[in-house]
N, C-alpha and C positions, 0 to 999 in steps of 0.2 A: 504494499500501499504504499508508494512511494507519490503519485500524485497529488496534487494541492486543490482545494476547494475555494472558491470565491463564494464570499458571504457578501449578499444583498439587504440591505436595510427594506422594511415594508416599501419605502418609495422606490427602490430600486439601486439606490445610492450605493456604491461598493464601500463597504468598511471594513474588511480584512480578508486574509486569506489562510485558510484553518487547515489541519490534517483531514484527512479522510474519516480516521477514528471520531473526531471531534464533530465533524458535518452527521454520520451515522448518528451518532448520539442526540443531536439536536433533532433529526429528522425523527428518530425513533419516540423522542418524548415530546413528538407533535410541536416544538418551538420553532421550526423552520419546515418550508416546503420546498421539493427537491425542483426546480427549473429548467434543468438540464442534466444530462449524464454523459461521461465518456463512454463513445461506443465501442465495443469488443470487450469490453470490462466488464466483472461484475463479481460481487462480494456473496460469497456463498457459505452459508451455516449447515447442519446437520439436515434440518429441516426446510429453510428458505433459502432464497436467491435473490438477491436485493440490485438494482441499477448503483453502478459505481458514479457519486455524484461528483458532478463538475462544476455547478452553481446552485446555491441553495438562496432561499428569500426567508426572513425572519418572518415570523407569524405575528408578532409584533412590533410597533415603530420602537426604537431605541435611540434616545436623543444623546449624540457623542458631538460633544463640541469639538469643531475644526482647529485644531493646531496647526495645520500645514505640515509641510513635509521637512524633516530634519535635515537642516544645512550643515553638510558633515561631505570630508573628503571623499568619501565612498558613493554616495549621492551624486555629489558634483559630477563625477566621473562617469557615473552610470546616466546622468542628463545628456552628456556630451558625448554618450556611445564611446567612450573609450578612446577618443581621438581628439590629436591636439586640433584647437579650433582656427588655428593659423595654418597650419601645412598637412594636416590629417593623420601626422605618423602615431604610432599607437606605443612609440619606445621611450622612456626616461620621461612620464607624465609628471606635471608638476601643477600646482595651482596658481593663475594670473590674475591679478586685478587689471581689469581693463584700463581703468584711470587709477593709477597707482595711488596707493594710502598716502603716500608723501606730498601729493598734489590734490588732498581730499577724499579720495575715493572710500568707498563704504565696502564693507564685507558683506555682501548681500547675493543673493541669488543672480540679480540683473547686473553686477558689475563682477562676477567671478567666472572664470573659463579655464578647460584646462589647456593645458598648454605642455609641449615636449620642452625639456630644459634649453637644447638650443634657442627655438624661438622667444621663450622667457628673458634669456639673458639677453638674445639682439632687440627685445623691446624695451628693456631696463623700466627706466620709471616715465617713459613717455607714453603716448596713446598710440594705439595703430596705426594711425593718419599720418603722424607725425613720420613714423618710421617708414611709412609705405607698405602695412601688413592689414591684410582687411580678415576679419571673422567670417569664416564658413557659415555659422550660425548665429545669430543675436542672442543672448544671454537671454533666458527666462524662469520664470516661477513655475516649477513642476508641479503637478497634482498628483494625488496618489493614484487617480484613474490612469493619468499617464505612464506612472511607472507599470503598474498593474497590465496595460495593455501593450508595452514593451515585453515583459514576461508572456502574455498570451499569445504573441504573436511567436515564440520561440518553442512555447511547453505546453498551451491550452487553447487551442483554436477555438474551443468551445465557448470559452468566455468572451470573445470578440463580439458576437451581438447586444451583450450588456455593458459594452465600453466603446459603444459608438463613437462619442464625442471625443475620447481621447486618441480614438484611433486614427479619427479624422486631423488632429495634432499631431501624431507621430507621422504620418503621411506628408504634412509641408514641410517637413524637415528634410 
């Protein structure tokens, strides 16, 4: 049971990714409903066979305050797909402030990008325009749905219909 299960709130907003075991407990206790199952997979007991859940929806709405995606190195690299945002390299990656901190730049999603060591040193404390460099994609604030859609493209195609807005955002990149 290595596949993961997408959990949607009652309003179909994605709120979590859980193990199949946790999803089955929610389903058996009728705290959630099955919306989509993985094809060709099933869970068997001695007397019953269950669909292998891919997407479930909670039976009751849960208020979950939105805190946003945590700004950290791993999430920044994930947002930028592990590529230097100046040259596209995937080696010796670092974090670059588009507007340097020494020039008043903030440490925020919209001012940080993934950069290879070479491009980061070349840019220094100048703006990309001053050095003749151009960002491949402008920095943006990712959402949980964005990261889930990125995962779903690789691991769980069954999730994609439930993450349509995030998928559209991914395809623009």
